[in-house]
C-alpha positions as CSV (number, residue, x, y, z in Angstrom):
1,M,2.3,14.7,10.3
2,P,2.1,16.7,7.0
3,K,-0.9,17.6,5.7
4,R,-0.2,15.8,2.4
5,T,0.1,12.8,3.7
6,L,-3.2,11.7,4.3
7,N,-4.8,14.0,1.8
8,G,-4.4,10.8,-0.9
9,P,-6.8,8.3,1.1
10,L,-8.9,10.5,2.6
11,K,-10.0,12.3,-0.2
12,L,-10.3,8.8,-2.1
13,L,-12.2,7.6,1.3
14,S,-14.7,9.6,0.4
15,Y,-14.2,10.0,-3.4
16,L,-16.1,6.5,-3.1
17,L,-18.6,7.2,-0.6
18,E,-20.6,8.7,-3.3
19,Q,-20.4,6.2,-5.3
20,N,-22.9,2.9,-5.3
21,E,-21.1,-0.1,-7.0
22,P,-17.0,-0.3,-7.7
23,V,-14.6,2.2,-9.7
24,P,-12.4,2.5,-12.6
25,I,-8.8,3.4,-11.2
26,M,-9.1,5.9,-14.9
27,K,-12.8,6.8,-13.1
28,I,-11.2,7.8,-9.4
29,H,-8.6,9.6,-11.5
30,L,-10.6,12.5,-13.7
31,D,-13.0,12.3,-11.2
32,T,-10.8,13.3,-8.3
33,R,-8.1,15.0,-10.4
34,M,-5.9,13.3,-8.0
35,P,-2.3,11.8,-9.7
36,Y,-2.3,8.2,-9.9
37,K,0.9,7.7,-8.0
38,T,-1.8,9.1,-5.0
39,I,-4.7,7.0,-5.9
40,Y,-2.7,3.8,-6.3
41,T,-0.9,4.7,-2.9
42,A,-4.0,5.4,-0.9
43,I,-5.7,2.3,-2.4
44,N,-2.2,-0.2,-1.0
45,V,-2.6,1.6,2.2
46,L,-6.3,1.1,2.9
47,K,-5.8,-2.0,1.0
48,E,-3.9,-3.0,4.6
49,L,-6.7,-1.2,6.5
50,D,-9.5,-3.2,5.0
51,L,-11.3,0.0,4.0
52,L,-11.2,-1.0,0.1
53,K,-11.6,-4.1,-2.3
54,E,-9.8,-4.4,-5.3
55,T,-11.3,-6.5,-8.2
56,I,-10.3,-7.0,-11.3
57,D,-12.8,-6.5,-14.4
58,P,-11.1,-9.5,-17.4
59,G,-12.7,-7.1,-20.3
60,P,-11.1,-6.1,-22.5
61,P,-10.0,-3.7,-21.2
62,M,-9.1,-5.2,-18.3
63,K,-10.1,-2.6,-15.0
64,R,-8.7,-2.7,-11.5
65,L,-12.1,-1.8,-9.9
66,I,-12.4,-0.2,-6.3
67,K,-15.5,-0.1,-3.7
68,L,-15.3,0.6,-0.1
69,T,-16.0,-2.1,2.3
70,E,-18.3,-1.9,5.3
71,K,-15.5,-0.6,7.6
72,G,-14.3,0.9,5.1
73,K,-18.0,3.2,4.5
74,Q,-18.1,3.6,8.5
75,A,-14.8,5.2,8.3
76,A,-15.4,6.9,4.7
77,Y,-18.2,9.1,7.2
78,H,-15.7,10.4,8.9
79,A,-12.9,11.0,6.7
80,R,-15.2,13.4,4.6
81,E,-16.0,15.1,8.2
82,L,-12.9,15.5,8.7
83,L,-12.3,17.6,5.6
84,K,-14.6,19.4,5.7
85,I,-13.7,20.5,9.3
86,S,-10.2,21.2,8.0
87,G,-10.9,23.2,4.5
88,L,-9.6,20.5,3.0
89,L,-13.5,19.4,1.0
């Protein structure tokens, strides 16, 4: 499997591990410099695995807020270690 396939979800998990509150998608994009398409794909994959929780802040402006579940926090720790070992972090 090419490293790019897992790169987005692993980096998103690692980033969210450092956050203490739900994060808007725009902040994820600005902080990580990941393309929006990569972020949205990673969110969908990680939500299916019950590693992320998404809430909507009605605003204005409306925001999609992303945070780790308890299961996601455990996975994020391992994702960070994997990225370090792979030299991607």
